[in-house]
N, C-alpha and C positions, 0 to 999 in steps of 0.2 A: 246406104243412107248415110250422108255426110253429116259429121258432127257440127252443131251449130256453134258459132263464136261466143266466147264468154265475152259479156259486155264489160264486166269490171278489168279484164285484162287489156282490153282494148284501150279503155278509158286510162288507167294507170301507165300503159305502154307510151302514152303520147308525152310522159314527164321524165326527164332525165335527173335521177337522183344522184347527187354529188354526196360522198362522205368527207368530213373534215376529220383527218387525222393528224392534224399538226400539234396538237397537245401530246398526242401517245409518241409520235416522233421525236419533239422535243424532250420529252421524259427519259428515252431510251438514249438519247445522245448525251444527256446529264449523267445517267448511270454508266454509261461507257467511258465518259471523261472522269467520273470519280474512282472508276476500278483502275484507269491507266494511272492516275494520281497517286492511288493507294499503293501502286507497286514501287514506289520511291520514297515512302513514308518511313520515318525513322523517329522512335519515341525518344522525348526529351531523357538525358541521362545525366545525373550528378555525379561528378567525380567524387571518390571518397575524400573526405577533408576538404571539400569546396569552400567551407566556412572559414579556413584559415586564410583564403585569399580575399584581400580587403576591397578587390574590385567586385568579386562575387557577392561577399557581404553586403555590401552598400545596396543591394538590389532586393534584400531581405525587407519583409514587411515590418517587423520590429527589429530596433538597432540591438536589443538585447538577446534575440534568438542566435545568432552566429555564435556569440561568446559562451552562451549557455551549451550549444553543440558542441564547441570546444572543449568545455568544462565537463562534459559526458564523457567524451573521447578520453582525455586524461585520466578520468576515474576507470574506465575499462583498460586502459594501459597501465594501471598501477601505479601512476604518477601522483601520490597522494597529496604530497607537499606542495606540488603545483596547483593541485585542486584547492587547496586550503588557502594559498596566498592570491590565485585568481579570483577564487569565489568570494573572499573578504574585498576583493578591489572592485567585484561587480554589483555587491550589493549597495543600494543607494536608493533615493526617493525615485518613484517613477517605474521601479522595474516590476513587471507583472508577475514574473515567476519567482518571487521572494522566497516562498515556501520551498520550492524546487531546489534554489541555491542553498538554502539554509540546510536542508537535508544532506544535500551531496557534501558540504563542507563539514559538517558534523560526523558523516560517516568516515570521510576521510582522514580528518582529524584522529579519529580512534585506530585507524589503520597504519598512521604514520607517527603516532606516540605525540600529537600536537593537542590532545584532548584537554591538557591543563593550562594551555596558554590562555591568556585573560581575554584576548578578542573571541575565542572559540567559546569560553564560559559565558561571555555576554551574550552569544547567540543563543546558546542551551537555555539561558534563564528567560528567554521569551517565550518560551512554551504555552505560557496561559494566553498568547495572542492567537492560538490555532485550537480551539478546546475541542473542535469535531474532527481532528485528524490523530487517530489513537498513534499511529506510526511515528510522527512527530513528535508527541509526548514521549514514546518509547526511547528514540535515540537521544531526547534531550536527557532524559533520565540516566542514560548510560554515561553522556559526557559529565553531568553533573557528580555522578557517584565516584568518578576517578578523582574527584579533589575532595570528597567527604571521607567520614570516619567509616562508611559503609563500604569502602573500597576493598575489594578482594585482595588476597596476599599478594604481594608482588613478585615478580618472576627474577628481578634483578635487585641486587643492592643499592643500585644506583638511583631508584625510585621507591623513597621511604613511604610507609603507610600513616597517616594520622592516626595517633593513639585514642585520640578524645574528640567529642565534636568539637570542643572550643578550640581544638588546634586546626581544625579543618577549614579551607576556605568556604567551602559549601557547607551548610548545616544539614545533618540527615534528614531533618523534617522536609527540606524543598526537595531532597532526591526522592522521598516516599510519595511527597505529593504529585510529583511529574509521572511517577511510576505508576501511581493509581489512577492518574488522569487517564492513562492507556485503557485502563479496564473499566472506565466510567459507562460507556455505553454497551460494551459487551463484557461481560465479566470473564467469560470463557476463552478469549482469545489465548491461544497456547503460549506465544513467544512473551508478551507482557507478564503473563502468569509465571512463567519459568523465571524471569527476570525478577519478578517481585520475591519469589521464594528464596533466590539466592540473597536478596537484600536482608530478608527477615532472619536468614539462617544463624547468623551469630547473635543479634540482639533479642529475638524472639524465635527462638527454636522450636516451640510449641506451634505457633502460627503457621510456620514454614512447613511443618511437617503436615498441617491440615490442609494444606494446598496441594491436592494431590495432580498430578499429571493428566492432562485431558489427553483426549484420544489420538491428538496430532502428535504429542511428545511420546506416546507409549510404542516402544519397539515392537517390530513383527514378532508375532509367538512361532518359535521355531517348533518343528514336529519333534516331539520326544515321548516316550512312552508316560503313561499316566502315572504321577508320583503318589505316594501315600498321602490320605487326606490329611489336610493340616488344619489345626483350629482356626477358626475365623478371626481376622483382627477384631481387636476392641475397640468400639465406637469411640470417638472423641467425645470428651466431656464438655458439653456445649457451656456449661456456667464457667468452667476454667478457661475456656476459649474466650469467652464474653470478658472475664476478669483480665485476661492478657491483653485483650485487645483495647481497654481502657487505659493500659500503659503505654501504647505507642503514641508517640509525639506526632500527632498529625491532627488536623481540624475535623470538625464535626461532619462536613461532608465528605471528606477522606477516609474517615471511619466508616461511614455507612457504605462506601465503596468495597472496603476491607471485609465489611460483614457479608455483602454480598457475594464476594469472591470465596469467602469461606463457607456461604450457604447457611450462615447462622439464622434461624427463624424461617428457613424455607426448606423444610425437608431434611434438616440435620447438616452438621458440618461436612464440607466436602460435595455437597449437592451441586454447586455452580458449576464444576468441572464437566458434569454431563448434560449441561444445557445444549451444547453442540449436538450429542447423541439425541436428544429428544427432537431437535429441530430437523434432524436426517429422518428420524422416524416418522414425524408428522407429513413431511413431505412426501415420503413414500406410500403413507396410507390415504393421501389425497385430501382434499379440504373438506371440512365439516359441513355439511349442509346446512346446520343451524346457524353459521356464521353469516349466510346470505342474507 
């Protein structure tokens, strides 16, 4: 018995179905062309020191950017006097990277012995224009301290140390104000704390001793046999510290910062240096669900 023909096959066979694959072919051609072009691709490469070429520097988006790059290069090459001279020339109206240039110039001046120049001192006395930059306040205080009665003992007889505050070009009050401004937002910053401690060592040794080193300043403990039990250090006398604090020649706002650094009224003297330790412990423990 012969199989009967399928009427559906007979009907569909009467039509010729044409498949349009032009889009797929075009896509394959584009991919092949891109692969071929990629074989000869070479990434843009900037030659070191390109910013010293006037022709290349003219293509920069900002006119001051190439000069700033050159300033950084001179600093990394330890050409500090050139950084001071070029930086002072670069500063002017319309420069967007003013704070960066100020920082470079003052750091270079400290390295090459130009921190007492009048032009550099004028830059350092602008620290109040940048209240939210602790590093700027710190470097300004270091520059100002070099021309104040708080200057550390000189290493050369050619650089005399002012004996009194009246003899110094920069009053000690201004140096302390700049140093404390670096600790306004975070009283536990190790570098500003160490510098403030050095400033207070001669005029206020009691306060300097109460500013304990933070964790970042403490040297790593060397493995050694357990020593004999030593008596615990006597706690600082808060009333005595408060009385000494009132003798520091600073304003009320700066005195409040110094009080926070000393930890007075916040768990005892020296409590502020453990603020960074507390932050680490809180981060390790996780967020308190009650704060959500």
